[in-house]
Backbone of each chain as ProteinMPNN parsed JSONL, in Angstrom:
{"seq_chain_A": "XXXXXXXXXXXXXXXXXXXXXXXXXXXXXXXXXXXXXXXXXXXXXXXXXXXXXXXXXXXXXXXXXXXXXXXXXXXXXXXXXXXXXXXXXXXXXXXXXXXXXXXXXXXXXXXXXXXXXXXXXXXXXXXXXXXXXXXXXX", "coords_chain_A": {"N_chain_A": [[114.286, 88.609, 77.298], [113.531, 91.812, 76.435], [115.113, 94.99, 75.754], [114.188, 97.727, 77.867], [111.734, 99.911, 76.631], [110.31, 103.081, 75.65], [107.667, 102.527, 75.332], [107.281, 100.344, 77.008], [107.784, 101.567, 79.437], [105.682, 103.344, 79.559], [103.591, 101.579, 79.811], [103.863, 100.845, 82.418], [103.212, 103.016, 83.873], [101.513, 104.559, 86.524], [98.546, 106.225, 87.155], [97.795, 108.723, 89.298], [95.2, 110.419, 89.689], [94.302, 112.383, 91.395], [96.596, 113.283, 92.511], [98.943, 113.056, 95.309], [98.402, 113.198, 98.869], [99.996, 116.003, 100.099], [101.511, 116.157, 97.837], [100.011, 117.307, 95.59], [100.084, 117.883, 92.862], [101.385, 115.92, 91.5], [100.918, 113.404, 89.336], [101.638, 111.239, 87.744], [103.303, 108.211, 88.029], [105.964, 105.783, 88.255], [106.653, 102.399, 89.171], [109.486, 101.032, 90.484], [111.613, 98.27, 90.822], [113.678, 97.831, 93.654], [115.655, 95.928, 94.014], [116.146, 92.797, 92.342], [113.471, 90.596, 92.921], [113.231, 91.623, 95.46], [112.024, 93.031, 98.591], [111.281, 95.639, 98.465], [110.181, 98.561, 96.668], [110.546, 101.394, 94.461], [108.655, 104.247, 94.313], [108.351, 106.334, 91.824], [108.128, 109.658, 90.797], [107.065, 110.849, 87.635], [106.463, 113.325, 86.761], [107.944, 115.044, 88.386], [111.149, 114.476, 88.628], [112.733, 114.583, 90.909], [111.297, 113.664, 92.989], [110.58, 110.913, 94.903], [109.6, 107.889, 96.599], [110.165, 105.173, 98.873], [108.486, 102.097, 98.717], [106.434, 99.297, 99.783], [104.958, 96.003, 99.717], [102.472, 95.578, 102.052], [101.805, 93.183, 103.387], [104.004, 91.565, 103.618], [105.224, 92.223, 105.95], [103.185, 92.666, 107.739], [101.066, 90.418, 108.091], [98.388, 90.262, 108.81], [97.191, 92.533, 108.007], [94.453, 94.466, 106.995], [93.105, 96.446, 105.068], [90.201, 98.387, 104.619], [88.304, 99.51, 102.033], [86.365, 102.387, 101.407], [83.042, 102.768, 99.979], [83.148, 105.0, 98.398], [85.856, 105.182, 97.675], [86.226, 102.778, 96.249], [84.511, 103.252, 94.173], [85.711, 105.501, 92.965], [88.061, 104.321, 92.081], [87.119, 102.536, 90.29], [86.919, 99.844, 90.886], [86.138, 96.585, 90.294], [86.575, 94.094, 91.162], [88.189, 92.574, 93.929], [90.524, 91.319, 93.302], [91.639, 92.803, 91.335], [92.97, 94.808, 92.564], [95.996, 96.342, 93.453], [98.07, 96.65, 96.189], [100.147, 98.791, 98.005], [102.431, 100.304, 100.375], [103.707, 103.414, 101.825], [107.154, 103.742, 102.767], [109.069, 104.865, 105.443], [112.214, 106.081, 106.656], [114.233, 106.372, 109.413], [117.155, 107.929, 109.763], [118.8, 108.29, 111.957], [118.053, 106.484, 114.03], [118.026, 104.282, 112.501], [115.676, 103.051, 111.87], [113.135, 101.616, 110.058], [109.84, 102.236, 108.824], [106.376, 101.544, 108.159], [103.672, 103.119, 106.491], [100.685, 102.415, 107.36], [98.236, 103.553, 107.49], [97.77, 104.999, 105.25], [97.509, 103.545, 102.579], [98.567, 102.857, 99.173], [96.429, 102.22, 96.516], [96.043, 100.491, 93.573], [94.322, 100.094, 90.585], [94.699, 97.373, 88.673], [93.79, 96.876, 86.149], [93.085, 99.333, 84.978], [95.236, 100.911, 85.545], [95.005, 103.032, 87.219], [95.465, 104.863, 90.215], [95.102, 105.47, 93.768], [95.878, 107.181, 96.792], [94.759, 105.945, 99.677], [93.063, 107.15, 102.447], [92.644, 105.745, 105.47], [90.329, 106.469, 107.177], [88.954, 106.201, 110.401], [90.065, 103.753, 110.926], [92.431, 101.897, 112.963], [95.008, 101.957, 112.192], [98.547, 102.624, 112.051], [100.569, 105.446, 111.043], [103.194, 105.075, 111.214], [104.304, 102.318, 111.434], [106.627, 100.286, 112.857], [109.18, 98.31, 111.257], [111.105, 95.295, 111.12], [114.147, 95.104, 109.719], [115.808, 92.945, 109.326], [114.262, 90.672, 109.172], [112.983, 91.289, 106.901]], "CA_chain_A": [[113.838, 89.9, 77.862], [113.997, 92.895, 75.566], [115.476, 96.235, 76.419], [113.022, 98.554, 78.116], [111.508, 100.993, 75.691], [109.355, 104.054, 76.164], [106.364, 101.874, 75.38], [107.228, 99.552, 78.232], [107.688, 102.499, 80.553], [104.313, 103.879, 79.58], [102.722, 100.521, 80.332], [103.988, 100.706, 83.864], [102.832, 104.262, 84.534], [100.295, 104.577, 87.315], [97.991, 107.579, 87.178], [97.11, 109.168, 90.512], [94.593, 111.615, 89.087], [94.151, 113.42, 92.416], [97.874, 113.495, 93.175], [99.062, 112.433, 96.619], [98.406, 114.184, 99.946], [101.329, 116.61, 100.213], [102.049, 116.332, 96.481], [98.754, 117.252, 94.819], [100.262, 118.087, 91.421], [102.115, 114.806, 90.891], [99.887, 112.435, 88.96], [102.134, 110.065, 87.022], [104.395, 107.55, 88.738], [106.319, 104.411, 87.897], [107.131, 101.58, 90.278], [110.764, 100.435, 90.079], [112.136, 97.333, 91.813], [114.988, 98.23, 94.192], [116.499, 94.849, 93.512], [115.315, 91.714, 91.823], [112.789, 89.787, 93.934], [113.361, 92.231, 96.775], [110.769, 93.397, 99.25], [110.993, 97.064, 98.36], [110.151, 99.212, 95.36], [110.617, 102.845, 94.496], [107.566, 104.921, 93.604], [109.07, 107.471, 91.245], [107.31, 110.605, 90.037], [107.52, 111.2, 86.292], [106.274, 114.773, 86.613], [109.06, 115.696, 89.066], [112.099, 113.38, 88.849], [113.387, 114.663, 92.219], [110.385, 113.138, 94.016], [110.309, 109.474, 94.939], [109.595, 107.305, 97.939], [110.252, 103.719, 98.885], [107.203, 101.477, 99.06], [106.481, 97.836, 99.795], [103.691, 95.308, 99.933], [102.378, 95.567, 103.519], [101.603, 91.859, 103.981], [105.299, 90.943, 103.904], [105.577, 92.526, 107.338], [101.968, 92.649, 108.563], [100.21, 89.458, 107.378], [96.971, 90.425, 109.161], [96.73, 93.85, 107.549], [93.188, 94.331, 106.257], [92.518, 97.757, 104.788], [88.842, 98.335, 104.059], [88.034, 100.688, 101.214], [84.992, 102.895, 101.43], [82.355, 102.727, 98.686], [83.618, 106.145, 97.611], [87.17, 104.859, 97.109], [86.042, 101.733, 95.232], [83.855, 103.925, 93.051], [86.727, 106.327, 92.312], [89.059, 103.449, 91.453], [86.399, 101.65, 89.381], [87.306, 98.477, 91.236], [85.023, 95.652, 90.197], [86.94, 92.876, 91.866], [89.322, 92.791, 94.835], [91.746, 90.78, 92.706], [92.208, 93.826, 90.46], [93.636, 95.831, 93.375], [97.376, 96.183, 93.9], [98.197, 97.496, 97.38], [101.475, 98.965, 98.599], [102.397, 101.374, 101.38], [104.944, 104.195, 101.917], [108.17, 103.369, 103.753], [109.931, 105.946, 105.926], [113.432, 105.566, 107.279], [114.87, 107.318, 110.319], [118.588, 107.664, 109.598], [119.467, 108.286, 113.268], [117.791, 105.226, 114.738], [118.039, 103.26, 111.462], [114.391, 102.346, 111.971], [112.211, 101.783, 108.935], [108.451, 102.058, 109.234], [105.385, 101.547, 107.083], [102.463, 103.91, 106.69], [99.544, 101.522, 107.132], [97.016, 104.364, 107.477], [97.571, 105.593, 103.929], [98.011, 102.669, 101.515], [98.279, 103.122, 97.767], [95.666, 101.149, 95.873], [96.074, 100.67, 92.123], [93.51, 99.187, 89.787], [95.66, 96.825, 87.709], [93.202, 96.915, 84.803], [93.062, 100.693, 84.426], [96.476, 101.578, 85.963], [94.703, 104.215, 88.015], [95.716, 104.624, 91.631], [94.789, 106.501, 94.757], [96.315, 106.91, 98.155], [93.518, 105.859, 100.448], [93.198, 107.481, 103.869], [91.74, 104.803, 106.139], [89.636, 107.136, 108.283], [88.182, 105.294, 111.241], [90.843, 102.557, 111.274], [93.404, 102.123, 114.026], [96.344, 101.714, 111.656], [99.557, 103.642, 112.322], [101.323, 105.967, 109.907], [104.603, 104.7, 111.419], [104.413, 100.984, 112.006], [108.021, 99.898, 112.67], [109.455, 96.97, 110.711], [112.422, 94.735, 111.389], [114.744, 94.926, 108.397], [116.484, 91.657, 109.207], [113.295, 89.678, 108.717], [112.509, 91.652, 105.574]], "C_chain_A": [[114.396, 91.024, 77.008], [114.381, 94.112, 76.404], [114.209, 97.034, 76.718], [112.918, 99.674, 77.08], [110.526, 101.975, 76.319], [107.965, 103.439, 76.27], [106.211, 101.074, 76.66], [107.056, 100.447, 79.452], [106.259, 102.993, 80.694], [103.343, 102.845, 80.144], [102.727, 100.468, 81.848], [103.579, 101.976, 84.608], [101.521, 104.075, 85.292], [99.834, 106.023, 87.409], [97.25, 107.809, 88.488], [96.442, 110.492, 90.146], [94.354, 112.724, 90.111], [95.48, 113.776, 93.07], [97.939, 112.731, 94.482], [98.933, 113.52, 97.679], [99.839, 114.708, 100.162], [101.959, 116.896, 98.861], [100.884, 116.314, 95.474], [98.934, 117.358, 93.311], [100.944, 116.912, 90.732], [101.139, 113.671, 90.612], [100.438, 111.147, 88.359], [103.359, 109.493, 87.742], [104.739, 106.225, 88.051], [106.823, 103.703, 89.147], [108.363, 100.825, 89.8], [111.225, 99.484, 91.188], [113.484, 97.833, 92.331], [116.028, 97.174, 93.873], [115.603, 93.674, 93.164], [114.754, 90.86, 92.959], [112.923, 90.343, 95.346], [111.999, 92.628, 97.34], [110.34, 94.825, 98.915], [111.04, 97.565, 96.917], [110.278, 100.718, 95.569], [109.45, 103.385, 93.677], [108.135, 106.254, 93.123], [108.108, 108.354, 90.464], [107.913, 110.818, 88.658], [107.448, 112.714, 86.112], [107.403, 115.559, 87.275], [110.082, 114.623, 89.444], [112.797, 113.427, 90.211], [112.522, 114.036, 93.317], [110.203, 111.632, 93.851], [110.181, 109.052, 96.386], [109.696, 105.795, 97.794], [108.896, 103.176, 99.336], [107.4, 99.963, 99.171], [105.073, 97.278, 99.97], [103.544, 95.095, 101.44], [102.354, 94.177, 104.134], [102.907, 91.102, 104.219], [105.654, 91.103, 105.375], [104.369, 92.428, 108.276], [100.932, 91.747, 107.876], [98.716, 89.663, 107.662], [96.381, 91.754, 108.692], [95.487, 93.702, 106.674], [92.56, 95.704, 106.017], [91.147, 97.598, 104.159], [88.576, 99.639, 103.328], [86.575, 101.097, 101.359], [84.373, 102.715, 100.035], [82.878, 103.826, 97.773], [84.949, 105.827, 96.93], [87.04, 103.812, 96.003], [85.436, 102.335, 93.96], [84.885, 104.73, 92.256], [87.704, 105.46, 91.517], [88.435, 102.523, 90.402], [86.786, 100.195, 89.611], [86.083, 97.575, 91.188], [85.299, 94.394, 91.004], [88.17, 93.153, 92.728], [90.626, 92.309, 94.208], [92.382, 91.759, 91.723], [93.055, 94.84, 91.231], [95.068, 95.431, 93.717], [97.566, 97.166, 95.057], [99.671, 97.576, 97.789], [101.453, 100.196, 99.476], [103.73, 102.132, 101.403], [105.849, 103.676, 103.032], [108.925, 104.634, 104.143], [111.128, 105.329, 106.622], [114.046, 106.666, 108.124], [116.365, 107.012, 110.333], [119.294, 107.569, 110.949], [119.291, 106.947, 113.971], [117.895, 104.022, 113.801], [116.775, 102.388, 111.531], [113.55, 102.652, 110.728], [110.79, 101.548, 109.43], [107.539, 102.148, 108.021], [104.205, 102.43, 107.469], [101.255, 103.038, 106.332], [98.218, 102.28, 107.075], [96.704, 104.898, 106.084], [98.123, 104.725, 102.812], [97.714, 103.229, 100.117], [97.492, 101.937, 97.225], [95.619, 101.459, 94.381], [95.156, 99.637, 91.484], [94.39, 98.67, 88.651], [95.096, 96.824, 86.287], [93.352, 98.294, 84.173], [94.36, 101.445, 84.675], [96.192, 102.898, 86.673], [94.89, 103.887, 89.483], [95.263, 105.781, 92.495], [95.524, 106.16, 96.045], [95.087, 107.033, 99.038], [93.816, 106.225, 101.901], [92.156, 106.672, 104.63], [91.14, 105.442, 107.388], [88.831, 106.113, 109.077], [88.921, 104.015, 111.582], [91.841, 102.923, 112.365], [94.834, 102.013, 113.5], [97.265, 102.918, 111.856], [100.138, 104.176, 111.015], [102.803, 105.587, 110.026], [104.706, 103.352, 112.108], [105.834, 100.474, 111.778], [108.159, 98.492, 112.087], [110.893, 96.585, 111.016], [113.068, 94.387, 110.047], [115.378, 93.568, 108.216], [115.509, 90.606, 108.667], [112.782, 90.005, 107.327], [113.444, 91.136, 104.52]], "O_chain_A": [[115.613, 91.164, 76.879], [114.026, 94.237, 77.576], [113.266, 97.027, 75.927], [113.917, 100.295, 76.715], [109.981, 101.721, 77.393], [107.188, 103.772, 77.164], [105.169, 101.108, 77.314], [106.297, 100.139, 80.37], [105.703, 103.052, 81.791], [102.399, 103.184, 80.857], [101.736, 100.1, 82.48], [103.599, 102.007, 85.838], [100.557, 103.511, 84.774], [100.618, 106.925, 87.702], [96.224, 107.186, 88.76], [97.047, 111.557, 90.277], [94.218, 113.888, 89.734], [95.502, 114.491, 94.072], [97.106, 111.865, 94.746], [99.314, 114.663, 97.424], [100.767, 113.929, 100.381], [102.826, 117.761, 98.739], [100.79, 115.426, 94.627], [98.044, 116.969, 92.554], [101.07, 116.905, 89.508], [100.602, 113.057, 91.534], [99.806, 110.094, 88.442], [104.322, 110.207, 88.023], [103.91, 105.633, 87.36], [107.352, 104.333, 90.063], [108.298, 100.07, 88.831], [111.225, 99.855, 92.362], [114.344, 98.218, 91.539], [117.157, 97.497, 93.503], [114.466, 93.57, 93.625], [115.492, 90.452, 93.856], [112.748, 89.612, 96.32], [110.976, 92.568, 96.658], [109.17, 95.176, 99.064], [111.804, 97.082, 96.081], [110.138, 101.235, 96.677], [109.273, 103.033, 92.51], [108.367, 107.172, 93.91], [107.374, 107.885, 89.595], [109.129, 110.951, 88.522], [108.263, 113.308, 85.406], [107.782, 116.624, 86.787], [109.917, 113.937, 90.453], [113.39, 112.434, 90.633], [112.975, 113.895, 94.453], [109.743, 111.147, 92.818], [110.603, 109.769, 97.293], [109.366, 105.22, 96.757], [108.251, 103.734, 100.224], [108.404, 99.421, 98.709], [104.135, 97.994, 100.323], [104.42, 94.482, 102.051], [102.816, 93.987, 105.259], [102.919, 90.107, 104.942], [106.296, 90.239, 105.972], [104.519, 92.142, 109.463], [100.042, 92.229, 107.175], [97.874, 89.284, 106.848], [95.215, 92.055, 108.951], [95.471, 92.911, 105.731], [91.596, 96.076, 106.687], [90.956, 96.77, 103.269], [88.615, 100.722, 103.913], [85.677, 100.257, 101.424], [85.084, 102.534, 99.046], [83.036, 103.64, 96.566], [85.151, 106.155, 95.76], [87.663, 103.937, 94.949], [85.799, 101.975, 92.841], [84.93, 104.652, 91.029], [88.119, 105.826, 90.417], [89.152, 101.806, 89.703], [86.958, 99.422, 88.669], [85.121, 97.764, 91.933], [84.38, 93.719, 91.468], [89.079, 93.873, 92.315], [91.701, 92.815, 94.53], [93.53, 91.574, 91.319], [93.773, 95.638, 90.628], [95.319, 94.329, 94.205], [97.267, 98.353, 94.932], [100.35, 96.556, 97.902], [100.568, 101.041, 99.347], [104.766, 101.571, 101.045], [105.386, 103.236, 104.084], [109.37, 105.388, 103.278], [111.067, 104.203, 107.116], [114.345, 107.752, 107.629], [116.794, 105.978, 110.843], [120.282, 106.847, 111.077], [120.257, 106.351, 114.447], [117.857, 102.877, 114.251], [116.806, 101.182, 111.288], [113.296, 103.812, 110.404], [110.566, 100.757, 110.346], [107.883, 102.745, 107.001], [103.798, 102.476, 108.63], [100.859, 102.937, 105.171], [97.199, 101.726, 106.664], [95.557, 105.209, 105.762], [99.094, 105.105, 102.158], [96.749, 103.966, 99.914], [97.856, 100.784, 97.454], [95.209, 102.546, 93.974], [95.214, 98.451, 91.81], [94.782, 99.433, 87.768], [95.86, 96.775, 85.323], [93.699, 98.42, 82.998], [94.578, 102.504, 84.087], [97.05, 103.78, 86.719], [94.536, 102.804, 89.948], [95.069, 106.904, 92.029], [95.76, 104.99, 96.347], [94.465, 108.091, 99.127], [94.727, 105.663, 102.509], [90.952, 106.873, 104.468], [91.408, 105.013, 108.51], [88.125, 105.278, 108.513], [88.467, 103.257, 112.439], [92.068, 104.098, 112.653], [95.777, 101.978, 114.291], [96.827, 104.068, 111.833], [100.196, 103.466, 110.011], [103.572, 105.748, 109.078], [105.154, 103.269, 113.252], [106.224, 100.248, 110.632], [107.361, 97.602, 112.383], [111.772, 97.436, 111.15], [112.604, 93.499, 109.331], [115.485, 93.077, 107.092], [115.863, 89.773, 107.833], [112.221, 89.149, 106.643], [113.208, 91.345, 103.33]]}, "seq_chain_B": "XXXXXXXXXXXXXXXXXXXXXXXXXXXXXXXXXXXXXXXXXXXXXXXXXXXXXXXXXXXXXXXXXXXXXXXXXXXXXXXXXXX", "coords_chain_B": {"N_chain_B": [[85.431, 132.782, 105.212], [82.342, 131.18, 105.64], [80.279, 131.613, 108.401], [78.076, 130.021, 110.542], [75.436, 129.798, 112.933], [74.266, 127.061, 114.726], [71.906, 124.848, 116.289], [71.764, 121.824, 118.292], [70.457, 119.172, 116.359], [69.82, 120.731, 114.244], [70.55, 121.525, 110.803], [72.859, 121.915, 108.021], [72.839, 122.564, 104.615], [74.846, 121.668, 101.926], [75.511, 122.482, 98.704], [73.708, 120.383, 96.401], [73.318, 117.929, 97.605], [74.578, 117.371, 100.054], [74.333, 117.056, 103.454], [74.846, 118.418, 106.552], [74.665, 117.744, 109.903], [74.258, 118.949, 113.167], [74.55, 116.953, 115.857], [74.91, 116.566, 118.617], [75.998, 118.436, 121.426], [78.489, 118.415, 123.75], [80.435, 118.733, 126.608], [82.529, 120.327, 125.464], [82.798, 119.143, 123.022], [81.617, 118.461, 119.72], [79.236, 116.526, 118.125], [78.872, 115.459, 114.879], [76.868, 114.792, 112.1], [77.13, 113.546, 108.804], [75.65, 113.542, 105.736], [76.292, 112.418, 102.625], [76.872, 112.01, 99.077], [78.187, 108.867, 97.884], [80.527, 109.132, 96.447], [81.796, 111.287, 97.462], [84.529, 112.284, 99.336], [85.068, 112.097, 102.758], [86.905, 113.163, 105.457], [88.4, 113.107, 108.718], [90.161, 115.965, 109.518], [92.689, 115.831, 110.8], [93.538, 113.22, 110.398], [93.904, 112.963, 107.668], [95.917, 114.874, 107.507], [97.975, 113.628, 108.936], [98.665, 111.562, 107.156], [99.503, 113.082, 105.012], [101.748, 114.403, 106.108], [103.353, 112.182, 106.589], [103.841, 111.253, 104.025], [105.49, 113.311, 103.121], [107.643, 112.912, 104.829], [108.412, 110.365, 103.984], [109.257, 110.851, 101.375], [111.342, 112.615, 101.908], [113.117, 110.943, 103.254], [113.774, 109.156, 101.366], [116.163, 108.618, 99.867], [118.012, 107.761, 101.809], [116.6, 105.582, 102.77], [116.573, 103.995, 100.529], [119.281, 103.361, 100.226], [119.66, 101.944, 102.61], [117.843, 99.848, 102.372], [118.122, 98.597, 99.902], [120.661, 97.679, 99.831], [121.015, 95.899, 101.841], [121.476, 92.678, 102.573], [119.384, 89.935, 103.596], [120.641, 88.298, 105.427], [122.533, 89.774, 106.691], [124.022, 90.954, 109.74], [122.15, 92.775, 112.201], [123.14, 94.328, 114.261], [125.853, 96.675, 114.726], [129.112, 95.742, 113.674], [131.616, 94.615, 115.953], [134.717, 96.341, 116.49]], "CA_chain_B": [[84.705, 131.583, 105.661], [80.958, 131.378, 106.076], [80.085, 131.164, 109.783], [76.656, 129.899, 110.851], [75.122, 129.284, 114.266], [73.308, 125.961, 114.658], [71.615, 124.14, 117.535], [71.659, 120.377, 118.067], [69.287, 118.781, 115.579], [69.711, 121.576, 113.059], [71.442, 121.078, 109.722], [73.323, 122.813, 106.962], [72.859, 121.888, 103.316], [75.923, 122.128, 101.056], [75.199, 122.052, 97.341], [72.424, 119.708, 96.227], [73.124, 116.622, 98.229], [75.369, 117.141, 101.266], [73.655, 117.612, 104.627], [75.663, 118.312, 107.762], [73.749, 117.929, 111.029], [74.816, 118.96, 114.523], [73.774, 115.946, 116.574], [74.992, 116.722, 120.067], [77.109, 119.257, 121.939], [78.684, 117.961, 125.13], [81.799, 118.769, 127.146], [83.521, 120.907, 124.545], [82.844, 118.398, 121.76], [80.415, 118.515, 118.892], [79.042, 115.362, 117.249], [78.348, 115.933, 113.605], [76.501, 113.768, 111.121], [77.288, 114.021, 107.428], [75.034, 112.759, 104.659], [76.889, 112.862, 101.36], [76.947, 110.941, 98.086], [79.295, 107.981, 98.234], [81.783, 109.503, 95.798], [82.403, 112.423, 98.171], [85.444, 111.847, 100.384], [84.968, 112.849, 104.015], [87.961, 112.739, 106.373], [88.845, 113.969, 109.801], [91.285, 116.734, 108.983], [93.989, 115.435, 111.368], [93.945, 111.926, 109.838], [94.45, 113.304, 106.349], [97.165, 115.605, 107.747], [98.988, 112.622, 109.311], [99.106, 110.872, 105.938], [100.239, 114.073, 104.225], [103.071, 114.594, 106.733], [104.14, 110.959, 106.441], [104.304, 111.253, 102.634], [106.627, 114.234, 103.039], [108.756, 112.234, 105.508], [108.847, 109.233, 103.152], [110.01, 111.419, 100.251], [112.586, 113.191, 102.448], [114.036, 109.88, 103.678], [113.796, 108.183, 100.28], [117.523, 108.226, 99.476], [118.573, 106.967, 102.923], [115.876, 104.315, 102.809], [117.016, 103.213, 99.37], [120.604, 102.829, 100.57], [119.553, 100.964, 103.694], [116.979, 98.709, 102.047], [118.519, 97.872, 98.698], [121.997, 97.104, 99.983], [121.101, 95.051, 103.021], [120.989, 91.314, 102.417], [118.617, 89.512, 104.76], [121.442, 87.598, 106.425], [123.492, 90.676, 107.334], [123.628, 91.203, 111.124], [121.533, 94.08, 112.439], [124.026, 95.084, 115.159], [127.134, 97.02, 114.121], [130.177, 94.801, 114.034], [132.628, 95.106, 116.901], [136.015, 96.513, 115.822]], "C_chain_B": [[83.292, 131.963, 106.09], [80.8, 130.821, 107.486], [78.59, 131.177, 110.086], [76.499, 129.415, 112.287], [74.025, 128.226, 114.132], [73.084, 125.374, 116.041], [71.613, 122.634, 117.244], [70.355, 120.038, 117.351], [69.124, 119.605, 114.317], [70.802, 121.212, 112.05], [71.876, 122.23, 108.838], [73.308, 122.007, 105.674], [73.962, 122.518, 102.464], [75.643, 121.597, 99.65], [73.844, 121.351, 97.316], [72.221, 118.55, 97.193], [74.052, 116.33, 99.414], [74.647, 117.835, 102.425], [74.518, 117.348, 105.856], [74.774, 118.676, 108.945], [74.536, 117.969, 112.338], [73.949, 118.016, 115.351], [73.744, 116.247, 118.068], [76.169, 117.623, 120.411], [77.277, 118.894, 123.408], [80.158, 118.079, 125.506], [82.835, 119.266, 126.164], [83.656, 120.147, 123.239], [81.514, 118.504, 121.031], [80.351, 117.224, 118.074], [78.314, 115.826, 116.007], [78.014, 114.747, 112.725], [76.6, 114.347, 109.718], [76.598, 113.048, 106.477], [75.581, 113.287, 103.346], [76.858, 111.721, 100.367], [78.227, 110.131, 98.291], [80.596, 108.364, 97.545], [82.461, 110.709, 96.462], [83.254, 111.9, 99.326], [85.266, 112.737, 101.608], [86.026, 112.304, 104.97], [88.027, 113.668, 107.566], [90.109, 114.669, 109.321], [92.622, 116.198, 109.504], [94.467, 114.092, 110.83], [94.563, 112.136, 108.455], [95.817, 113.979, 106.507], [98.301, 114.657, 108.141], [99.546, 111.941, 108.068], [99.939, 111.829, 105.071], [101.661, 114.246, 104.777], [103.957, 113.37, 106.52], [104.626, 110.784, 104.994], [105.54, 112.139, 102.49], [107.851, 113.595, 103.692], [109.306, 111.091, 104.65], [109.677, 109.731, 101.963], [111.367, 111.944, 100.745], [113.594, 112.105, 102.799], [114.252, 108.853, 102.571], [115.208, 107.676, 99.961], [118.162, 107.343, 100.54], [117.905, 105.593, 102.986], [116.354, 103.398, 101.695], [118.368, 102.57, 99.655], [120.479, 101.697, 101.582], [118.832, 99.698, 103.244], [117.439, 97.935, 100.817], [119.847, 97.158, 98.899], [122.099, 96.086, 101.095], [120.581, 93.66, 102.723], [120.328, 90.85, 103.717], [119.503, 88.904, 105.842], [122.432, 88.517, 107.14], [123.059, 90.969, 108.763], [123.107, 92.628, 111.3], [122.461, 94.951, 113.277], [125.303, 95.469, 114.414], [128.219, 96.048, 114.586], [131.127, 95.431, 115.042], [133.95, 95.263, 116.159], [137.01, 95.443, 116.262]], "O_chain_B": [[83.084, 132.941, 106.807], [81.155, 129.669, 107.736], [77.918, 132.195, 109.916], [77.357, 128.692, 112.793], [72.991, 128.464, 113.507], [73.986, 125.402, 116.878], [71.477, 122.219, 116.093], [69.291, 120.552, 117.694], [68.374, 119.226, 113.417], [71.841, 120.661, 112.412], [71.346, 123.339, 108.897], [73.738, 120.853, 105.671], [74.013, 123.737, 102.297], [75.551, 120.386, 99.447], [72.949, 121.672, 98.099], [71.091, 118.226, 97.556], [74.287, 115.167, 99.742], [74.386, 119.038, 102.382], [74.87, 116.207, 106.157], [74.201, 119.765, 108.995], [75.386, 117.112, 112.58], [72.753, 118.254, 115.523], [72.692, 116.191, 118.704], [77.211, 117.572, 119.758], [76.354, 119.037, 124.209], [81.026, 117.577, 124.793], [83.911, 118.681, 126.048], [84.527, 120.46, 122.428], [80.448, 118.62, 121.636], [81.32, 116.872, 117.402], [77.283, 116.494, 116.076], [78.797, 113.804, 112.621], [76.207, 115.487, 109.473], [76.938, 111.866, 106.433], [75.369, 114.447, 102.991], [76.821, 110.561, 100.775], [79.222, 110.641, 98.806], [81.668, 107.968, 98.001], [83.561, 111.103, 96.073], [82.766, 111.166, 100.185], [85.307, 113.964, 101.514], [86.04, 111.108, 105.259], [87.75, 114.862, 107.455], [91.016, 114.034, 108.782], [93.588, 116.115, 108.746], [95.671, 113.837, 110.802], [95.6, 111.562, 108.124], [96.75, 113.702, 105.753], [99.447, 114.851, 107.736], [100.758, 111.764, 107.942], [100.944, 111.434, 104.479], [102.639, 114.239, 104.029], [105.161, 113.498, 106.297], [105.701, 110.23, 104.765], [106.509, 111.771, 101.826], [108.964, 113.714, 103.18], [110.517, 110.875, 104.596], [110.673, 109.112, 101.591], [112.396, 111.749, 100.098], [114.799, 112.314, 102.659], [114.846, 107.801, 102.806], [115.428, 106.475, 99.805], [118.772, 106.318, 100.232], [118.561, 104.579, 103.224], [116.519, 102.193, 101.885], [118.582, 101.392, 99.367], [121.098, 100.642, 101.442], [119.171, 98.6, 103.684], [117.172, 96.738, 100.705], [120.136, 96.163, 98.233], [123.149, 95.47, 101.281], [119.37, 93.466, 102.625], [120.674, 91.319, 104.802], [119.178, 88.973, 107.027], [123.097, 88.095, 108.087], [121.877, 91.209, 109.009], [123.562, 93.559, 110.635], [122.567, 96.156, 113.048], [125.792, 94.709, 113.578], [128.233, 95.6, 115.733], [131.405, 96.629, 114.988], [134.288, 94.442, 115.307], [138.151, 95.435, 115.801]]}, "name": "protein", "num_of_chains": 2, "seq": "XXXXXXXXXXXXXXXXXXXXXXXXXXXXXXXXXXXXXXXXXXXXXXXXXXXXXXXXXXXXXXXXXXXXXXXXXXXXXXXXXXXXXXXXXXXXXXXXXXXXXXXXXXXXXXXXXXXXXXXXXXXXXXXXXXXXXXXXXXXXXXXXXXXXXXXXXXXXXXXXXXXXXXXXXXXXXXXXXXXXXXXXXXXXXXXXXXXXXXXXXXXXXXXXXXXXXXXXXXXXX"}
């Protein structure tokens, strides 16, 4: 395993060309593992180093999760095959109750071929923006 | 803001290819139909707002979440230890 270089970093950059809801100007992010083989990653803005959030693959906690992308979203992402899609969701943490939760209503979908991503708002679904997770099982 | 008065069954055309139709008005609610090209995103404002607020919460709690989630081995007990 070679040392990470700028080239490697660039390879891992995901371009959210429309920004994120709440952060419309932040387009370039990298995904960093919190620990090796762990459940959680950090979605780190390159444009503003002070902005990051924890994310994870939703199916680790919600195996039945089935987000359905609209034609518009698939078109925007240029997704030709479902296997090209990488899906992860924002994690929030309430320090008082020590409760972590996943935002299942607004998953990030990244086209692994193009490295372009969008945060998809699942209008019409019943998914919660704060689905609690049990950290012990994670 | 442009303000128009419409009756049920009447429409508004936005640009070349977006048509918004008032379908029904009943009990303080309006049912609206939207015909738009598939690349145009249409959301209920409050659903988009929920996701926006949750992004802000996720960013605000990022450091605490990182501490709690990266340092906690799966086998560590959830309950605080008794002194």
